[in-house]
C-alpha positions in Angstrom: 14.8 -15.8 8.6 11.2 -16.2 7.2 8.3 -13.8 7.2 4.6 -14.7 7.2 2.2 -12.3 5.5 0.4 -10.5 7.0 1.4 -11.4 10.6 5.1 -10.3 10.4 4.5 -7.3 8.2 4.2 -3.7 9.7 1.1 -2.0 8.3 1.0 1.7 7.3 -1.6 3.7 5.4 0.3 6.7 4.1 -2.7 8.0 2.1 -6.3 7.0 1.6 -6.6 3.9 -0.6 -2.8 3.2 -0.1 -2.1 0.3 2.2 1.5 -0.7 2.7 2.9 -3.8 4.4 6.6 -3.8 5.1 9.4 -6.0 6.3 13.1 -5.2 6.5 16.5 -6.7 7.0 19.9 -5.2 7.6 20.3 -3.8 4.0 16.9 -3.6 2.4 13.1 -3.1 2.9 10.4 -5.0 1.0 6.9 -3.7 0.9 3.7 -5.0 -0.5 1.5 -2.1 -1.6 -2.2 -2.4 -2.3 -3.6 0.6 -4.1 -7.4 1.0 -4.4 -9.0 2.5 -7.6 -8.4 6.2 -7.8 -5.7 6.2 -5.2 -2.8 8.7 -5.3 0.8 8.4 -4.2 1.8 12.1 -3.9 5.1 13.1 -5.6 7.9 12.6 -3.2 11.6 11.7 -3.1 13.9 9.9 -0.6 17.5 8.9 -0.4 16.7 5.2 -1.0 17.0 3.4 -4.3 13.6 1.8 -5.1 12.7 -1.0 -7.4 9.2 -2.5 -7.9 7.1 -4.8 -9.9 3.3 -4.6 -10.6 1.8 -7.9 -9.5 -1.9 -7.0 -10.4 -3.8 -4.2 -11.9 -2.5 -0.9 -13.3 -0.6 2.0 -11.9 0.3 5.3 -13.7 3.7 6.2 -12.4 5.9 9.3 -12.9 9.6 9.1 -12.3 11.4 12.4 -12.8 9.8 13.8 -15.9 8.6 10.5 -17.4 5.1 9.0 -16.9 4.0 5.5 -17.9 1.0 3.3 -17.3 2.4 0.2 -15.7 0.6 -3.1 -15.9 1.1 -6.6 -14.4 4.7 -7.7 -14.8 6.1 -4.2 -15.4 9.2 -3.3 -13.4 10.4 0.2 -12.5 13.5 1.7 -10.9 13.6 5.0 -9.0 17.1 6.3 -8.3 17.9 7.9 -5.0 16.5 11.4 -4.5 14.5 11.4 -7.8 10.9 12.7 -7.5 8.3 10.1 -8.2 4.6 9.3 -7.5 1.5 8.0 -9.2 -2.2 7.2 -9.4 -4.5 4.4 -10.1 -7.5 4.9 -12.3 -10.5 2.6 -12.5 -8.4 -0.4 -11.6 -6.5 -0.7 -8.4 -3.0 -2.3 -8.2 -0.9 -4.6 -6.1 2.8 -3.7 -6.2 5.9 -5.2 -4.6 8.6 -2.6 -3.8 12.2 -3.0 -2.6 14.3 -0.3 -1.0 18.0 0.0 -0.2 19.1 1.0 2.3 16.2 0.1 4.6 13.4 2.6 5.1 13.6 3.5 8.8 10.2 5.3 8.4 8.5 2.0 7.5 9.6 0.3 10.7 
């Protein structure tokens, strides 16, 4: 099965400046996340394992009690049920996230 961006992607805007495009399969969800400058992803947790890569820009992310400024090419892993969130500053960011099991709330 193949997906065409953006036609086959479900679009959500969970917060201002935070645009999420998601597709899913039986065992995982992939999302393309566009974050505008000065956007915030509020601290949250979920039962899914999450892994992502910064494709463009910069994103300051907190996972548990550790905060890092992530730049193009940086990869992160969020274990299930660990609190995480982040902000962009003067630059926005484009991020690709993968979740397992699939995020039902993104469908």
